[in-house]
C-alpha positions in Angstrom: 0.0 0.1 0.0 1.4 3.2 -1.0 2.3 5.6 2.3 0.6 8.5 0.9 -3.0 6.7 1.0 -3.5 7.3 4.7 -7.4 7.2 4.5 -9.6 4.7 6.2 -11.7 2.5 3.9 -15.0 4.0 2.7 -17.1 2.1 5.0 -15.2 3.3 8.1 -15.6 7.0 7.1 -16.7 9.5 9.4 -20.5 9.2 9.7 -21.1 12.3 11.8 -24.1 14.2 10.3 -23.0 17.6 8.9 -25.1 20.7 10.2 -25.5 23.6 7.9 -26.3 26.8 10.1 -25.8 29.3 7.4 -25.7 28.0 3.9 -27.6 25.1 2.3 -25.9 22.4 0.6 -25.3 23.2 -3.1 -27.5 21.1 -5.5 -25.9 18.6 -7.8 -27.2 17.2 -11.2 -26.3 14.0 -10.1 -23.3 13.4 -12.4 -21.0 16.3 -11.8 -19.7 17.2 -8.5 -20.2 20.6 -6.8 -16.5 21.7 -6.3 -15.6 24.1 -3.5 -12.2 25.8 -4.5 -10.4 27.5 -1.4 -8.0 30.2 -3.0 -8.1 32.5 -5.9 -4.3 32.2 -6.7 -3.2 30.8 -10.0 -4.0 27.4 -9.4 -7.5 28.1 -8.1 -8.3 30.4 -11.0 -7.0 28.2 -13.8 -9.1 25.1 -12.2 -12.0 27.5 -12.3 -11.7 28.0 -15.9 -11.2 24.3 -16.7 -14.3 23.4 -14.6 -16.2 26.1 -16.5 -15.3 24.6 -19.8 -16.2 20.9 -18.3 -19.7 22.1 -17.3 -18.8 21.2 -13.5 -20.2 23.6 -11.1 -17.7 25.4 -8.8 -17.4 28.3 -6.3 -14.1 30.0 -5.0 -13.5 31.2 -1.6 -10.6 33.7 -1.1 -9.5 34.8 2.4 -8.7 38.3 1.4 -10.8 41.1 -0.1 -9.3 40.8 -3.7 -6.9 38.6 -5.6 -3.4 39.7 -4.8 -0.1 39.0 -6.4 3.6 39.5 -5.5 5.0 42.3 -7.9 7.8 39.8 -9.1 8.4 38.3 -12.4 7.0 34.9 -13.8 7.8 32.7 -16.7 5.9 30.1 -18.5 6.8 27.8 -21.3 5.6 24.8 -23.4 4.7 22.7 -20.4 1.7 24.9 -20.0 1.4 27.2 -23.1 -0.2 24.4 -25.0 -3.0 24.3 -22.5 -3.4 28.1 -22.8 -3.7 27.8 -26.5 -6.5 25.1 -26.0 -8.5 27.2 -23.7 -8.2 30.3 -25.9 -5.9 32.3 -23.5 -2.8 32.3 -25.5 -3.2 35.2 -27.8 -4.2 37.5 -24.8 -1.4 36.1 -22.8 1.3 37.1 -25.4 0.1 40.8 -25.2 1.2 40.7 -21.4 4.5 38.9 -21.9 7.8 39.1 -23.5 9.7 36.1 -25.0 12.9 35.5 -23.2 15.9 34.0 -25.1 18.9 35.0 -23.1 20.2 34.8 -19.5 23.3 36.7 -18.5 25.1 35.8 -15.3 27.8 38.1 -13.9 29.8 39.1 -10.8 29.1 42.3 -9.1 31.6 44.1 -11.0 29.6 43.2 -14.0 32.2 40.8 -15.5 30.3 38.1 -17.3 30.3 34.5 -16.0 28.2 33.0 -18.8 25.6 34.1 -21.3 23.1 31.2 -21.9 21.1 31.0 -25.0 17.5 29.8 -23.8 15.5 30.3 -27.0 13.2 27.6 -28.3 14.7 27.2 -31.8 11.6 25.5 -33.0 12.0 22.7 -30.6 8.6 23.2 -28.8 6.9 25.9 -31.0 6.6 28.3 -27.9 9.0 30.7 -26.5 10.0 30.9 -22.9 7.7 33.9 -21.9 8.3 36.4 -19.2 5.9 38.8 -17.4 4.8 40.5 -14.2 3.0 38.3 -11.8 0.0 40.4 -11.4 -0.6 40.6 -14.9 -1.4 36.7 -15.2 -3.6 37.1 -12.1 -5.7 39.7 -13.7 -6.0 37.9 -17.0 -7.2 34.7 -15.4 -9.5 36.4 -12.9 -11.2 38.1 -16.1 -12.0 34.7 -17.3 -13.9 33.6 -14.2 -17.5 34.9 -13.4 -17.4 37.7 -10.8 -20.4 35.9 -8.9 -18.2 32.7 -8.5 -15.6 34.2 -6.5 -16.4 35.0 -2.8 -13.9 37.4 -1.2 -13.2 37.7 2.8 -13.6 34.0 3.3 -11.0 32.9 5.5 -11.5 29.2 6.1 -11.1 28.2 9.8 -12.3 24.5 9.7 -13.4 21.8 7.4 -15.4 18.5 7.7 -16.3 15.7 5.5 -18.2 12.4 5.4 -19.9 10.1 2.9 -22.4 12.8 2.2 -20.1 15.8 1.4 -17.8 18.1 2.7 -18.2 21.4 4.4 -15.9 24.7 5.2 -16.8 27.1 7.9 -15.4 30.7 7.4 -14.3 33.2 9.9 -17.5 35.4 9.2 -19.5 32.6 10.7 -20.7 31.3 7.2 -20.5 27.6 6.2 -20.5 26.0 2.7 -21.0 22.6 1.7 -20.0 20.6 -1.6 -19.0 17.3 -3.0 -15.3 18.1 -3.5 -13.1 20.4 -1.6 -9.9 21.6 -3.3 -7.2 23.1 -1.3 -5.5 25.8 -3.5 -4.5 28.2 -0.9 -0.9 28.3 -0.9 2.0 27.1 1.2 0.2 27.6 4.5 -3.1 26.2 3.4 -5.9 26.3 5.8 -7.4 23.4 3.9 -4.3 21.3 4.5 -4.1 22.2 8.0 -7.5 21.4 8.8 -7.2 17.9 6.9 -4.1 17.0 8.6 -5.5 17.8 12.0 -8.5 15.3 11.2 -5.7 12.8 10.4 -3.4 13.4 13.2 -6.0 12.8 15.6 -6.7 9.6 13.9 -2.9 8.8 13.7 -3.3 8.6 10.0 -1.0 11.5 9.1 2.6 10.3 7.9 5.3 11.9 10.1 6.9 13.9 7.1 3.8 15.8 6.8 4.0 17.2 10.1 7.3 18.8 9.7 7.7 22.4 8.6 8.6 23.8 5.3 12.3 24.0 4.5 13.5 27.7 4.6 16.4 28.1 2.5 16.4 31.6 1.2 14.9 35.1 2.0 14.3 37.6 -0.9 12.9 41.1 -1.8 10.7 41.2 -4.9 8.9 44.0 -6.7 7.9 45.4 -10.0 8.7 49.1 -10.7 6.4 51.6 -12.3 7.1 52.3 -16.0 10.9 53.7 -16.1 12.7 56.0 -18.5 13.8 53.9 -21.4 16.7 56.2 -22.0 18.0 55.7 -18.5 17.2 52.0 -18.8 17.7 51.1 -22.4 17.0 47.2 -22.1 13.4 48.0 -21.6 13.3 49.1 -25.1 13.7 45.6 -26.3 10.8 43.4 -27.6 12.7 40.6 -26.0 12.9 40.0 -22.3 16.4 39.3 -20.7 17.4 37.8 -17.5 20.5 39.6 -15.7 21.7 37.7 -12.7 24.3 39.1 -10.4 26.4 37.0 -8.1 27.4 39.0 -4.9 31.0 38.7 -3.8 31.6 38.7 0.0 28.0 38.7 0.6 25.3 36.1 0.9 23.2 38.0 -1.8 22.4 37.5 -5.4 20.0 39.6 -7.4 18.2 39.4 -10.5 16.4 41.7 -12.8 14.1 41.3 -15.9 12.4 43.7 -18.4 8.8 43.0 -18.8 6.0 44.7 -20.8 5.0 48.3 -20.6 8.8 49.5 -19.7 8.7 48.0 -16.1 11.5 46.2 -14.5 10.9 43.1 -12.2 13.7 42.3 -9.6 14.4 39.7 -6.9 17.1 40.1 -4.5 18.0 36.8 -2.7 19.7 35.9 0.6 20.8 32.3 1.2 19.5 31.7 4.5 22.3 29.1 5.6 25.2 31.4 5.0 23.9 33.9 7.5 25.4 34.2 11.1 23.0 32.3 13.8 21.8 35.6 15.2 21.0 36.8 11.7 19.1 33.6 11.0 17.1 34.2 14.1 16.5 37.9 13.1 15.1 36.6 9.8 13.0 34.0 11.5 11.2 36.2 13.8 10.6 39.1 11.3 7.3 40.0 10.1 6.9 39.7 6.3 4.9 42.8 5.4 5.7 45.9 3.4 6.3 48.1 6.6 8.7 45.7 7.8 11.1 45.8 4.7 13.3 48.7 5.7 16.2 46.5 7.1 16.6 44.4 4.1 16.3 47.4 1.7 19.0 49.1 3.7 21.3 46.1 3.3 20.8 45.9 -0.4 20.2 49.5 -1.8 23.8 50.1 -2.9 24.1 46.7 -4.9 25.0 47.8 -8.5 21.9 46.9 -10.9 23.0 44.9 -14.0 20.6 47.4 -15.9 22.0 50.4 -14.7 22.2 52.3 -11.4 21.6 50.7 -8.2 19.0 48.2 -6.7 18.0 51.0 -4.4 17.1 53.1 -7.6 14.8 50.4 -8.8 13.3 50.0 -5.2 12.7 53.6 -5.2 10.7 53.3 -8.5 8.5 50.7 -6.9 5.2 51.6 -5.0 5.9 50.5 -1.3 2.7 48.1 -1.4 4.5 46.4 -4.4 7.8 45.6 -2.6 7.5 42.2 -0.8 10.0 40.3 1.3 9.2 36.6 1.6 11.0 33.2 2.3 11.7 31.0 -0.6 10.6 27.7 1.0 10.4 24.3 -0.4 8.6 20.8 0.5 6.8 17.9 -1.1 3.9 16.8 1.2 3.0 13.2 1.1 -0.7 13.5 1.6 -2.5 15.3 -1.2 -5.9 13.8 -0.8 -8.2 12.1 1.7 -12.0 11.5 1.3 -13.4 14.2 -0.6 -10.6 16.6 -0.1 -7.6 17.3 -2.4 -4.6 19.6 -2.3 -3.1 21.3 -5.6 -0.2 23.8 -6.1 1.7 25.3 -3.1 -0.7 23.5 -0.7 0.8 20.1 -2.0 4.2 21.0 -3.1 6.1 24.2 -2.5 8.9 24.6 -5.0 11.8 27.0 -5.0 11.0 29.8 -7.7 14.5 29.4 -9.3 13.3 27.0 -12.0 10.1 29.0 -12.8 7.8 26.1 -12.3 5.8 26.9 -9.2 3.1 28.5 -11.3 3.2 25.8 -14.0 2.9 23.0 -11.6 -0.1 24.5 -10.0 -1.8 25.0 -13.3 -0.8 21.5 -14.5 -2.4 20.2 -11.3 -5.6 22.0 -12.3 -5.6 20.3 -15.6 -5.2 16.8 -14.3 -7.7 17.4 -11.6 -10.2 18.6 -13.9 -9.6 15.7 -16.2 -10.2 13.2 -13.4 -13.3 15.0 -11.9 -14.7 14.9 -15.5 -14.4 11.3 -15.7 -16.2 10.5 -12.4 -18.1 7.3 -12.3 -20.6 8.6 -9.9 -20.7 11.0 -6.7 -20.4 8.3 -4.5 -17.7 8.6 -1.9 -15.5 5.8 -3.4 -15.6 7.1 -7.0 -14.6 10.5 -5.5 -11.9 9.2 -3.6 -10.7 7.1 -6.5 -10.6 10.0 -8.9 -8.7 12.3 -6.6 -6.2 9.5 -5.8 -5.8 9.0 -9.7 -4.9 12.6 -9.8 -2.2 12.3 -7.3 -1.0 9.2 -8.9 -0.7 10.9 -12.4 1.0 14.0 -10.8 3.4 13.1 -7.9 6.3 11.8 -10.1 6.3 14.8 -12.3 6.2 17.2 -9.6 9.1 15.3 -7.8 11.1 15.6 -11.0 10.6 19.5 -11.0 11.2 19.7 -7.3 14.6 18.2 -7.5 15.4 20.6 -10.5 14.2 23.7 -8.6 16.7 22.8 -5.7 19.6 22.4 -8.2 18.8 25.5 -10.1 18.3 27.4 -6.9 21.9 26.2 -5.9 23.2 27.3 -9.1 21.7 30.8 -9.2 21.6 31.7 -5.5 23.9 29.5 -3.8 27.0 31.2 -2.2 29.0 28.2 -0.6 32.3 27.1 -2.3 30.8 23.8 -3.6 27.8 25.6 -5.1 30.4 28.3 -6.7 32.3 25.3 -8.2 29.3 23.7 -9.4 28.2 27.1 -11.0 31.3 27.6 -12.8 31.4 24.0 -14.3 27.7 24.0 -15.3 27.7 27.6 -16.9 31.2 27.1 -18.6 31.9 23.7 -19.3 28.6 21.9 -20.4 28.1 22.2 -24.1 24.8 23.7 -25.4 23.8 20.4 -26.9 23.3 19.3 -23.2 20.8 22.2 -22.6 18.9 21.4 -25.7 18.6 17.5 -24.7 17.4 18.5 -21.2 14.9 20.9 -22.8 13.5 18.1 -25.0 13.0 16.1 -22.1 11.4 18.7 -19.9 9.1 20.3 -22.5 7.8 16.8 -23.6 5.1 17.0 -20.7 2.5 19.2 -22.1 -1.0 18.2 -20.3 -4.2 19.4 -21.7 -7.9 19.1 -21.0 -9.0 15.8 -22.1 -12.6 16.8 -22.3 -11.8 19.4 -25.1 -10.3 19.4 -28.6 -6.7 19.4 -28.1 -4.4 22.2 -29.5 -2.3 21.3 -32.3 1.3 20.1 -31.4 3.9 22.7 -32.0 7.6 22.2 -32.7 9.9 19.3 -33.6 10.3 18.0 -30.0 8.6 15.0 -28.6 5.2 15.2 -26.7 4.1 12.6 -24.1 0.5 11.0 -24.6 -2.1 11.6 -22.1 -4.6 9.3 -20.4 -7.5 9.7 -22.5 -11.1 10.7 -21.2 -13.5 7.5 -21.2 -16.4 9.9 -21.0 -15.3 12.3 -23.8 -14.6 9.5 -26.1 -18.0 8.1 -25.4 -19.7 11.4 -25.8 -17.8 11.9 -29.3 -18.9 8.4 -30.5 -22.5 9.1 -29.5 -22.6 12.5 -31.3 -21.1 10.8 -34.5 -23.7 8.1 -34.2 -26.6 10.7 -34.0 -25.2 12.6 -36.7 -25.0 9.6 -38.8 -28.5 8.7 -38.0 -29.7 12.3 -39.0 -27.8 12.1 -42.1 -29.2 8.8 -43.1 -32.7 9.9 -42.2 -32.2 13.2 -44.4 -31.0 11.0 -47.3 -34.1 8.6 -47.2 -36.4 11.5 -46.8 -34.9 13.2 -50.0 -35.2 9.6 -51.9 -38.8 9.3 -50.8 -39.6 12.9 -52.1 -37.8 12.1 -55.4 -39.8 8.9 -55.8 -43.1 10.7 -55.3 
């Protein structure tokens, strides 16, 4: 038995009746489940778009008053852009992003360590696209009906049994559905509620009770539009990633040019290289805009690879768009139990170095939507089987990306002598053919919704096959038979009329 399958058999599941003091259970059509999504981040919004296409009812519950996103840069590639094209989002997405074909790595004195070509060259048919994170949030949110997103709904607890699942919010309201999706981030309230119930029954694996790994702290932001004459690299129609390795300091920093003449930046401090007293200071500090002063003071004089200093870029950024956060990582073992499932950072928090955090969250949403579409029934055992199928399809893929994110973080932000040697060897000794070979392998996984017509395969590289949808194939077969019968009837009628 797999260790993550920590649930009781269905007939032993909690039989406690669920009371609904403020919100009656949502009605179901008997085939499609009513899905409650907690969290209106990238994963939650993307799942909503998919469920809408699948005809599966859903509601989103967000703890804040609006959808918010850190003002940092993000990147997407072929691993998810095929799905964007399938869903009709690709052309709009291209308007907010710039293709990134080059990464430059340099020392603090601007001496080049390596220039890396990351262009697609026809391999996948999709460029590596770079953009400001809030732009993607805005695009995805615009595709979800406003009445489906409920704000100021901080989840305090959850409860599930054979009949359904219920969440209770801080404002006293309760909501009920057939499936609960925790898409509410690294400190997921849904995960905490689920794990507490499992822990009370001695069903939670020991690894899931441990904290996330804290490897780095960083300051991120996106400037207002800058003067192109002062920062010429924003004039380009291509994005460039400029990474600076600090010398004699635990910091590295990176800047990107994005659309609308804006600059995104991330200043990273390797946590383990700090003295113990400094580590404790980081651990106990509050990660809010008004508490950024100490870190800003420490980094403001760093030379920006695009010109000027990092302090200049921070000064060009509204205070509420400068955020200080931990870069944490962990893959949880338990993703699902009963009618509850975790996706995105709630199930697996990746370091952002490989640019795969948002991609994995949206891939989770795709596979989960596929599994929910193919539900045999709304019975507890069928829902449980579908959610376990989702976990089976996704875990190994996420594990591969997780390991890559740790390696890439060490190459990009590592300041130990071993990491410095590794960075030199990788960026100066590996042939470009090794990069191309790795890209072919990594971009072959391009999941799409199996209940919709697939986007045409782009590029010359391989694409992995997907598990087909039995329901969708049956519906296509039925439609073809009905069209054939209609056509035959029409031919018969024409022949009869001609005979008369």
